[in-house]
N, C-alpha and C positions, 0 to 999 in steps of 0.2 A: 563362290564360297571361300572363306578364309579357313585354311587347314589348321587343325589343332593337334598338339602332341598327344600321343597315346601313352599316357603314363610315362614310365621311365624307359620305354622300348626304343626310343629314338625314331619311331615311325611318326609320320604326319598323316592324319586322316581327315576326310571331309566330315563336317558335323552331321551329315546325313549318311546313314549306313543302309544299304539295300538288304532287307531281310528276305529270306527265300523259303519260309515255311509253307507258302502257298504253291510252290513249284511242284508240278506233277498234277495236282488237282486243288483248286479249279484252274490254275494257270498251266496249260499244257506246254510241252517242250518248245515248240516253235515260238509261241508267244513269250515264254519265259526267256528265251535267248534274245528276242527282240527287246524285251523289257530291260534285260541286263545291259545290252549294248546302248540302249537309250539313256539309262542311268549314268553310264560311264561318260557318254557324250555331254551330259549335263554337269559333269564335274565330280560325280560321286566316285570316290576311289576306294571305298571301304565296303566289303560284301561279307555278310554273315550267313552261315549255313550250319548244318549239323549232320552227323552220320545217320540220324533217324528221320530226317525230314522227307516227307512225301505228300505234303498237302493234307487235304481232308480224308485221304485214303488211309491215313496212319491208324494202326491198331496194334496192340501188344502181340508180338510174334511175327509181324510183317517184317520184311527184310530191310526196309529203310534204304537210304542211300540214293533215292531218286533225285533229290535236289542237287546232290553232289555230282551225279552223272551229268545232269543238265548243265551245271556250271562248268564242268570240265570241257564240255563242247563250246559253251558260250565264251570261255576265256582262252580258247586254243591259240588265238593270235593276239591276246590282250593281257596275258598273265602278268606282264611287267608293269601294267598300268594300275593294278589294284593291290590293296592290302586285304588278303584273304583270310577269313576266320572260319574255323569249323569246330565242332564240339564232340566230346566223348563222355560217356557215363550214363546216358539214359538207356532204358531197357530196349534191347532189340529182340527179345523173346522171353519166354517164361522160365527158362533155365537159370540155375544159380550163377553161371558164367556168362550170361547174356547181357549183363549190365555191370555197372560199377567202375571203380578206378584202380583196380589192381594192376600190377605191372604186365600181367599176361593180357588183360583186357586192353590196356592202353597200347601195348605193342601191336596187338592184332588189329585193333580198330584204326590206329594211326596209319598202318600200311594200307589198309583197305580204303581209307579216305584219300590217301595220296594217289592210289590207283584210279579211283573214281573221278577225282578232280583233275587227273592227268597233269600232275605237277610233282616236282621233286621236294617241295618244302611247303610248310604251312606257316604263314606270317604270324598268326595268332591262334594257338591251340587252347581251347576253352574247356575247363572241367564243368560239365553241364549241370550236374546235381551233386550234392554231398553224398559220399559213400560211407556209411557208418560202420561198415565191416572192414574197411581198409584204413589204416592210420595215414594221416596226411604225410608223414615222413616217407612212408612207402610209396605213396602216389608221387610225391615230389621227386623221389629218386628215379622213377620211371620217366618223368618229364625231363629230368637232367640228362638221362640217357638219349632221349629223342633230340634234345638240343645239341648234345655232343656229336651225334650222328649227322647233324645238319638237316634233320627232317623238320625240326621246329625252330622258328626264329625267336618267338616269345610266347608266353602263356598267360592266360587269365582265368577267371572263374565266372560262373553264372549261378544265380540262386543260392549263393553262399552269403553268410553274415560277416559282419566286421570281425567277430572273434575268430572266424575261420581264416580270414586274411591275416589277422595278427599272428596266428600260429604259423601260417605259411611263411610269413616274413621272418619269424624267429628261426624256423628250421633252415630257411635259405641263408640267413646270416651264420648259423652254426656250422654249416657244411660248405659254404661258398657256392651254393646252388642258385639257379635262376629264381628271381622274385616275380610274383604276379604283377602284371602291368595294367590289368583291367578288371572291372567288376560289372557284370551284366545283371541288372535287377529289374523287376517289374516296378515301374514308377510313372506316375502321372499326377495331375492336379487332384484327381479323385482317389489316388492310391499312393499316399506319401508315407507308407509304413516304414520304408527303408531310409527315411529322411535323416535319421540320426547317424546313419552310416556314412553319409556324404562327407562330414567333417573328417572322419578317419581317413577316407580315401584321399581327400585333398591334402591332408598332412603328410601322407606317405607316398604321394605321387602315383596314385592308382587311378587311371582314367575310368570314369563311370560311363557305361554304354547302355542306357536303359532300353527296355522294350515295353510294349503296350502303352506307349505314351498317348496314343489317340483313343485308347479304351474301346477298340473295335468300332470306332466312328462316333462314340458318344461325345468326344471332344473335338468334333468337326462341325457341329451344329446341324447335322442331318436329321437328328431325332427331335421331334417337337411334341410338347405336351398335348395330349388329346388327338394327335394325328396318327394316321396309319404308318406302320413301319415301311420305309421306302424300299422299292425294288432295287436289287443289286447291292443292298447293304449287307454288312457282315452278319447282323442279327437275322436278316431274311435268309441268307445263304446257310447259316448254321445257328439255329436258335439256342444251342447250348454254349455258344461262344461267349456271349455276354448276357447278363440278366436284363429284363425289361426295367427301365428306370422307375424309381418310386418318386413321389412328390418332392422329397427332400433333395434328391439328385437333380430333378428338374429346376428347383429353386436355384441351385448352384450353377447349373448350365445357363439359365437365363441371366443371372447376374454376371457371369463370365462373358456371355455374348455382349452385354452392354459395355463391358470394358474393351472388348475387341472392336466394337463400333466406335468407342471413344478414341482408340488408337488409329482406326481407319483401315483395318486389315480384316480379311476373312477369319472366322473362328479357328480354322485349322492352322493357319499361319501364326495366329496369336499363340496357339498351343505349342507349336514348335519353338517359337521365340521364348516363351516362358520357360520351357524345359531347359533350353540351352543356357538360360540365365541362372540356373541353379548351381550350387557349389559342386565343383569337381566334374561337371558334365563335359564329356569329350565328343561323343557322337551318339545319336539316337537311331535305334534299329526301326526302320519303317517296313513292315510287312505289307505287301501291296499286290493288287491284281492288275493295276493300270499305270502306265507311265505318267498320266496326268497327276496321280497322287504323289509321285516323286517330284514332279515339277512344282507342285504346290508346296511340298516340304522344303525344297531348295529355296523357294522364294521366302518362306518363313525364316530360314536360317539367316537371312539378311536383315531381319526386323530387329530393332533394338527397343526394349521396353524401359520406360523411365522408372526410377525408384518409387515414385508415387503410385504408378500402376502396379508394380510388384507388391507394394504394401497393401493395396486394395485387394489384390488377388489372394494374398495370404489370409486376409480376413474372411474371404468367401470360402476358400478351401484350405483351412489351416492344417499344418502338419501335426500329427499326434505328439504329445509331450514326451513319449518314450517309445521304444521299439515295439511295434506290433506287427508280427509277421503276417503277410497276406496268404501264406500257405503253411501247411504243417510240415515240419521237418520229418524226413523218413525215419521210421522206427525199426524197420526190418528189411 
C-alpha cells in the first residue's frame, strides 16, 4: 500500500486503518492481539481506538478502556511501527463529568488512555463527539496543553461538521495553537451526507478518515435480495447494528455489484477503491473480527477505478445536493 499524508501532521499512514471497536467482544484479547499483529504485517501502520471501546459489551456507565488495554499489550514491542489514534469525549457514565471535552475531562482521560495503551504519547488524539457545553476555545486550550506536555503529537475530530473545523482553525490561528489534522466521519456509497464537507477538508489540508464505509457488510455483497441473512454477518451478530435493506437499497447494491463485476474485483474491494478515490480521503477505518477482512481491504487499496466507473457509481448512489447530517447533533 502507498502511504498517504495525514493532513498537515507530517505523518504518513496506510490507506487502511485498523478499527478496534470490536475488541473485547466479539474479538477476545488473544484473537485481537493476533489480528493487530497480522494487520501490521500486512502493512497497516494506522490503528484507531477510543477510551470507551469494549466491543458489543459497551453500555452507558461501563468503564470502557478494554480495547486500549488490549492494544497496549499488542503494541508492547511494536509501538514505533504504528500511528496510534484514540478518542475522548464520549460518555463513560451517567454523571455530568463523565463525558465531554472540558479541560478536566481531557486531562483525566488522556492520562488514563496513555496508561492503558502503555505509551508515553498519542500520535492522533481525536475529539469523539461535539460538546455543546464547552466552548471550542476551551477544548483547544486543553489540547494545546497536552501537545506542549509531549502527550499528544497531533489532534483531529470525529463526528464534527465543517463549521466546527472552521472555528477550530480560526481559534488555532488566533492563538498559535495546534490545528486539527483529521476528520473522522461516517461515510459510504449509501451514506454520503458529509459529502459537502470533503471540499472544505481538502482545501484546508485536513485528512478524512471515514468509518462505516462497508455499512456493516451491506457494501461487501454478502446480503442478497430474498436470501437469508448469512451466519457470521454483522446483522446476524447484532441486529440493531444495521437495518434490513429495503428494495431501493437492494437496487443500488445490485447495480453496484454490476460495476464491480465490470472492473473485475470483489464487491468489498470495489467499495474500498471507490472510497479512497473520493476527495480528501486519507485512510478508512475498518472495524473487523477477522484478519481476512483486513487482507481484503488491503487488496482493495491497490485497485484504481476509472473516471467512467466513478461517474456511473455517482449516478447509482448520488451525493445529496446539500448537507444532511446522518445523526442528530447533541442538544444537552
